[in-house]
C-alpha positions, -999 to +999 in steps of 0.1 A: -763+857-212-754+842-178-751+805-175-755+782-145-717+784-141-716+822-139-696+836-110-684+802-098-651+784-104-629+791-134-639+812-163-623+797-194-633+762-206-609+743-229-625+715-248-609+690-273-616+657-289-593+627-283-583+602-309-615+582-304-637+613-309-646+615-272-648+651-259-628+663-229-630+697-211-609+714-184-614+748-168-588+776-165-585+810-148-569+826-178-579+825-215-542+821-225-538+790-204-570+774-219-559+781-254-524+767-247-539+735-232-562+730-263-533+736-286-511+711-268-538+684-266-547+688-303-510+685-312-506+653-291-537+638-307-524+646-342-489+631-334-504+600-319-488+608-285-521+615-267-526+597-233-560+596-218-560+612-184-585+586-171-563+558-184-544+556-152-575+547-133-576+512-148-570+486-120-544+460-126-568+430-122-592+439-150-562+448-172-542+416-165-569+391-176-573+403-212-535+408-214-529+372-203-555+359-228-537+378-256-502+364-249-488+335-270-471+315-243-464+278-246-486+259-222-460+256-194-451+293-195-488+302-193-493+281-162-463+298-146-475+333-154-510+326-142-496+311-110-474+342-104-503+366-111-526+347-088-502+342-059-479+372-059-497+400-077-534+395-071-538+375-039-573+372-027 
């Protein structure tokens, strides 16, 4: 049965679940490439070496604030790190 994707784009859809259970999919021209991709991604997840492709889209500002809150600096070091972040790294 033809689907909405019939005749357009790449033919083989490789789908796998990451370590959080979220599903990911990528299309390929050849079946062999799709199978290889699924095998590699499943192996990375099993080894704990999986890196989310969308993880690189996180901006530094939203990442830096929770990071700073989780650090165990003494009070004077915290002030210095906050100052450097505010002035040099994230100037408004």
